[in-house]
C-alpha positions in Angstrom: 0.1 0.2 -0.1 1.5 3.3 -1.1 -0.1 5.5 1.8 -0.6 8.6 -0.4 -3.5 9.4 -2.4 -3.0 9.3 -6.3 -5.9 12.2 -6.5 -4.7 14.7 -4.2 -1.2 13.7 -3.2 -2.1 13.7 0.4 0.3 11.7 2.6 1.1 10.8 6.3 1.4 13.4 8.7 3.5 13.3 11.7 2.7 14.3 15.2 3.3 13.2 18.9 1.6 10.7 21.3 1.3 12.8 24.6 1.1 10.4 27.7 -0.5 11.5 31.1 3.2 12.5 32.4 3.3 14.7 29.4 6.1 12.6 27.6 6.0 12.9 23.8 6.8 10.0 21.5 6.7 10.4 17.7 3.8 8.9 15.8 2.2 9.1 12.1 -1.3 10.1 11.3 -1.9 7.8 8.1 -4.3 8.9 5.2 -7.4 6.6 4.9 -6.5 5.2 1.5 -8.6 2.7 -0.5 -7.7 0.6 -3.6 -10.6 1.3 -6.3 -11.2 1.0 -9.8 -12.5 4.2 -11.1 -13.4 5.7 -14.6 -11.3 8.7 -15.2 -11.2 10.6 -18.7 -12.9 7.6 -20.1 -10.6 5.0 -19.0 -10.7 2.6 -16.2 -7.8 3.0 -13.8 -6.8 1.3 -10.7 -6.3 4.1 -8.1 -5.3 4.3 -4.2 -7.6 7.1 -3.5 -8.4 8.6 0.0 -11.8 8.4 1.6 -12.0 12.1 1.3 -11.6 12.1 -2.4 -14.2 9.4 -2.8 -16.9 11.2 -0.6 -16.3 14.4 -3.2 -16.3 12.0 -6.2 -19.8 10.6 -5.8 -21.0 11.7 -9.2 -17.9 9.7 -10.9 -19.2 6.2 -11.9 -17.5 3.1 -10.2 -15.9 0.9 -12.9 -17.1 -2.9 -13.0 
């Protein structure tokens, strides 16, 4: 899995886990990326697409 959206190029973001004692350890916020067959520009393509883009592309028909 690529971990990056092929439509909007969103990738993982970085931050900290903060414990009760306020110690900070590194962590990653991963993008929710799904593998979908989508019709784009009249062609069927296999894409890794984030769920935010899927929600915005409701009008794009799903390839069969």
